[in-house]
N, C-alpha and C positions, 0 to 999 in steps of 0.2 A: 504494500500500500504506500509506504513512504517512498519507495523507488518510483512509483507511478507519479506521485506528486512532484518529485524532483525532475522527472522527465518532462512533465507538462510545464514546469517552471522554466526549465532550460530551453524548451521550444519557444515559450513566450518571450524570454529574454532575447533569443536569436531573432525572432520576428520583429521585436521592437527595435533592436539595434540596427537591423537592415532597413527598416522603415524610416527610422530616425536619420540614418545616413543618406537616404535618398532625399528626404525633406531638406536636410542641411545643404546638400549639394545644389538643389534646385531653387532654394528660396533666396531671393534678393529683394531688398527694399531700398528704394532710392528716395532721398529727400529732394524734392523738386526745387526748393528755394536755394539750397546750398550745392546740390549736385553730388552729395556724398552718397556712397552705396554702403549698405550694411548687410551682414549675413543674418542667419536665423537667431544667433545669440546677441545680436546688436553690436557686433564688432565691426569697426569701420574697415572696409576693404580698400586696399591701396593697389596701384599697378604692380604686378609681379615683375621682378627683374628677369632679364633674358635667361640667366642660368637656371632660375626656378621654372620658367616655362619649358625649358629644354629637358630638365632632369626630373622635376617633381610633378608639375601640374600642366595641363594644357589650357587652363583658363588664364585670362589676362588680369584678373584681380584676385588677391588673396589677403588674408588677415595678417600674414607675416610668418616667418620661419618658426618662431617659438610656438605660435598657435597651431601650425601644421604638425609639429612634433607632438604637442599635447593631444590633438585630435587623433593622430595615429595610435598613440599609446592607449587612449581611452577606447577606441574602436576595437583594436586587436585584443586588449585585455578583456573587454566584455565578451567577445567571441570565444576567447580561451576559457573564461569562466563558465560560459554556457556549455562548452564542450566537456569540461571537467565535471560539471554538475550532471550532465546527461550520462556520462560514462562511469560515474561514481557508483561503486557497489557497496552494499552493507557489510 
């Protein structure tokens, strides 16, 4: 019974993480008066440098390298946690 609950929780976490990732990638808000662009979390997006567009992202705007690292760690950690929770045996 506990294993089934853990499996359902792991699947729910996986679905939420993937859905959240799609929303974060696709959501942009533009302030019409200032012309500033913001992402889902309200972080101001700035033009990505050429090296970042070539190596990391194909988008022309990003929140910065430190936010990119934070986002990657959070995303992959959540996926790893979901996998461990699903595979965990009593």
